N, C-alpha and C positions, 0 to 999 in steps of 0.2 A: 616395511615401514612406510607410513604415509605422513604427510604434513597436513594437519587439519585445524580449521578454526571452528570453535564451538561457541555459539552465542546463546545466552540464557536471558529470557525476558523477565519482567517484573514478577509475574506469578511464579516463575521457576525459582526465584530467589526471595520469596516473600517474607521469610523469617529465618532464624538461625538454623532450625531443623532442615529447611529446604536448602539453604546454602551448604550445609554439611552433606546432604544427599547429592547435590550437584558435584561437590568435591569428590565423592566416591565414584561418580560416573566419569569424571575427568581422569581419575586415577586408573580406571580400567583401560582407557586409551593409552595412557602413559606406560602402564605395565605391558601392553601389547606391543610396545616399541615405537609408538607414533610420536611425532613432534606436535605439540598441542599449544595453540594460543586460545585463550578463553576471553570472550567479550561479554560483559554483563551490563544489564540495565539497572536502574535504581529499584530498590525494593518496592513491591506493589503499593501504590497509593502515595508514595513519597513525592514524586514529581508534581502530582496534583496539589499536594499540600504546599509545596514550595511556590508553585505558580500562584496559589491563593494568597500567600503571604505578600508576594510582590504587588499584587493588585490591591490588597488591603492597605499597604503602606503608601502606595503611589499609583493611582490609576493610569497616569501618564508617565510611567517610569522610563528611565534611561535603559535602552535595550542592552547596552554593554553590561550594566550592573544586573539586569535580569538574567543574563547568561551566567554570571558569577554565581547567582543564587541557585538557579534551577539545575545547574550542572553538579551541585554538591551531592545529590543523591547517589550518583554513580561513584563518586569518590569514596563514600562509605562502603558501598557494596564491593568495590574492587579490593579494598583493604581487607575486609572480612573474608572474601573468597581466598585471597592469598594466604591468610592465616589458617583457614580451614584446610587448605592443601598442605601447608607446612606441618600441621598437626598430625597428618596421616602419612608423613614421610615423603611428600612430593616437594622437590625444590621448585619454588614459585616466587615470582616477584610481580608486584602491581605496577601498572603504568597508567598515568593520566594522559589525556589527549595531547597536552602540550609537551609531554616528555618523549613521545615516540619520534617526532611529532606528527600529528594529523593536521596538515596545513590546509586551511580553508580560505574562502574569501571573507570579506568583512561584513557580510549581511547577518547581523546578530539575530538569533532566534530561529533562523532557517538557512544557516550557512551551507555552502556546497564545497565539497572536498576538491582541492586542487592537486594535492600530493601527499603520499604517505611515505615517510622516511623510516623504513623498518629494518635497516641494516643491523642495528644493535640487537634487535629481537632475533634475527636469523643467526647472529653470532652466538647468542646465548642458547639457541636450540642445540648448537654443537656441544655445549657444556651440559646438556640434559636438563635445562631449566624450562619451566612452563611460564609463558607470559600471560598475565591476567590484565586485560585492558579495559578501561572505562569506555563504554559505548557512549554515543550521543555528543561527545566532547571533541572540540578541535581548538586550533589556535589561529588567529588571523594575522595579517601582515603587520599589524601594530602591536603584536605580542599580547593581545587581549584574548581571554577565553571566549570561544564561540560555541554555540550549540546547533545541532543539525535539524531541529524541528521534531515534533512528536513522532515516535517510531524510528528515530534516527539511529538507534543502536543496531538495527538490521543493516543500515547503510554502512556504519562503522565496520561491522563484521565483514561485509563483502569487500569493502575497500582494503581492509587488512589482508584478506585472503588473496586478493589480486596482487598486492604489494609483495607478499612473501612467497608467491607461487604455490599456494595451497592446492592440494589435490581435491579438496572438498570443503565447503562451508556448511556446517550443520546448524540450523536454526531450531533451537529447542523452545517449545512453547507449551500451552495448555491443551492443544489439540494434537492428534496423532498423525496428521497429514493433511493433504488437500483433497477435498471431496468434489464429486460431480455437481453438487449443489449444497445449500445450507442444510446440514442434517437435522437441525432443530425444526425445520419446516418440512423438508422432504425426507421422510423417515426411511425411504429406500435408496437414499444417496449412497454411493460407493466411494471408498477411498481409492485414489489413483496411485498406481505404482510410479508412473512418470508423467510429466507434463512439460510442454515446451516453454522456453522463455517467453515467447510471444503470447501464448495462451495465458500464462501466469500473469503477464503484464496486463492483459485485458481484464482478467478476473480481478486482479488487485485494484485496478482503476475503476471497476464496476461495483465495488463494494465488498469484495471478499477481503477480510481484514487479517488473513493469516500472514501475509508478507506486505511490507511497506513498498509502495510503487517505485520509489527511487532506488531501493535496494535491488529490485528485479531489473531495472534499467541498467544499473551498474554491473550486475552479474552477466547480463546479456552482452554488454559492450566488451567485457573482459573475459568472457567465456569461463566464468567461475561456476562450477557445478554446485548447486544448492541442494540441501536435503532438509525438509521440514518434518520434524518428529516431536514426540511428546517427551517432556522431562519427568513425567509422572509414571509412565509405564515403559517397559523394555520391549519395544516392538519396532519393526521397520517403518519408515516414514514414506514420504513422497519425494522423488528426485525431480528437480527442475533442470532440464538439460537442453542441448541442441536438438533440433528436429531430427537430425541424422541418427541420433541415438535411439529413436523410437522406431522399431522395425515395422510394425503394422499400426498406422495411425488411424484412430477413429475419426469419423466425419465430424462429430460433435463431442467435445471433451467435458463440457460443463454448462450449467444454466446458472447465471448469476443474477443478482438483483440489487438495486440501490434504492432505498427509501429516502435518501437525502436529495430529493428532486422537487422543484417547483416549476409549474408551467406558467409562462407569460404569453398572453395573446394581445397583439396590437390590432385593433379593429379599424378597418378602412384606412390603411396607410396609403399615401399617394404613390402610385406606381411610376416613379421617376428614377432615372439613373442616379446612383449615388445615395439613395435613401438608406440602403443597408449599412453603408459606412457611417452615415449620420446617426443611425440608431445604435450601432454596436461600438462606435468610437468612444462615446461618453461612458459606456459600461466598462470598456477596457481601462479607461483612465481612472475609474473607481475600483479597479482590481476585482471586477466581477467576472467570473469565468462563465461563458456561455457554452452550452453543449449541443443538444439536438436542435436543429432548425428546420422548419418547413414553411414554405410560402405558398398560399393558394394562388390559383390562376386568376388573373384579373379578368372579370367578365366584360367590363366596359372600357378597359384600357386606362382607367383613371385611378382606381383604388383597389387594394387587395388586403387580405389579412395575413399577418406574420406571427408565427408561433415559435417559441424556443424555450429551453429549460435553463435554469440556474440552480446553484445549491440552495437548499431550502432556507439555510441561515441568511442568505442574501436576498430573500424575497422582498422584504420591506424596503431595503436599500435600493433594490432594482426599481421597484414601483416609484420610489421617491425621485430617482434620477430621471426616469422616463416622463413622469408628470412634469418635471422641471423643463423638459425639452418639448412638451406637447405643442406649444405654439409654433416653435420652429419646425417641428417634424410634420405637423398638420394631420395627425391621425385623429380618429373620432374618440376613442377611449382605450384604456389599457385594463386588462383583466389578469388577476393572479389566482392560481390554484395550487395550494400546497398538498392536496390529497391525491397524489399520483405516485407511481412507482415505475422505475425503469427495469425491464426484464430483458436479459441478453442471452443469446445463444452463442457459444464460443467454441471454435475448433479450427485448427489449421487444415483439416481435411476438407473444409469448404472450398478451398482453392480449386480442387479437382472434382467436385461433385455439384451437379445442378439440383435445383428443387428444394434446397434447404430452407429458403425463405418461405416458399409456398407451404411447406409442411407446418412451419411455425404459424403462419397466418390462418391456415385451415383449422389447426388445433385450437387456437384461441376463438375462432368463429364458432366452432362446434360447442364451446362452453359459454357462448353468448358474451364474450369479452370484447369490448370495442377498443380498437387501436387508435390512439390519439395522435401519435407522432412516430415516425420510423427513421432510423439512421443505420447505416451499414459501413463496415470496413471490409478488408480482404478476408478476415477470419472472424468477423463478429456481425450479428444482426441484433439491434436493440429496438424495443418498442416501448412506448409510454402508455400505461393503462391506469385506470383508477386503482388506488391502493386497496380498495375493498377486495380486489381479485388476486392479491399477491399469492396467497397459498394455492389457490386453484390454478393459476397460471403456471407457477413453478412446477407443481406436481404433474400437471397435464403435459407440459413440454418435456419433463424428465422421462415420462413414459413413452411419449411419441418418438423420441430419439433413441429409445432402447437403452437408457442409462440405469433403469431400476435394478437394484440388487436382486439376484435370483433367490 
């Protein structure tokens, strides 16, 4: 007997037929003797509709009332799921975020979980009851409903799994696992049997949308074993585990890409101490996240060029902030380029193998792809290239590192 959290996303519970199909899958685990907690998202499209309504009625809405509205989708799904289980003979009860309770901070719209008080759910496991929990929801210190941000149901599931000491947290979605690259672009991408927390965290932050980044962080911190699998087919998924659970680690586990990048270049920036802080300080105050940064060597000791990336949606705002600081900063001009893509090679095996970066750079050079910016971490190498070369770069690197399916 195992204790399992099963999380089903919006496409998995998109309509009544899908909810009933999910209930049958949950029943299989119950019949096998497992203690099961189910976490559900809103039905596909519901949250977008609710968000649209809040913007339509009040563009500058109260964030607390926004959370009341957008959390309603999960309340519908959780009740329907409990009914579907009861109809097939499974003792089930629905739980909203405030009933568990899932205690969060008071940052409405993107709250962070402080504590999960799940004692009552554990007690009811002893009575043979399935807990059906609304994902995405929490309760703040002022007893107001909070939401965890888009994709927050993954985080809800992992937090619940940690609180109840679950043996595993299964994330059911519309894909059957985690692949070495985007299979829609790289046709020879392979599904991974296992991937480490660190690799998955890098992949998620680099644009792989299978798991929400915060949920992977939480799983890594609490050592919750995750499994990503499809709710549409009955097949093994991909396990996200400690590095120690993977006996023979590949040098590179995956090639990720993110098209949500824009390049900013400041031309002829004064080469003075403190200039970087003066540039990036106002951006931080405007809540603009800066990623890759490269500074050219100053030839005359007076001025240099500085290049960095920001989310594409923040390009216009970034240019506006920098133009407003032009006189104080003393640069010649600022240039913005939204037509770029970040390509990343990820693998914990990089720690113990040399030459990984050289192979990446050579493979791109062989295809005539110019590298604009480079950044690295212990298990990741990222480059910025023109988005014209997205498919060519991904497929070439996938082959070079031996990831192609046989």
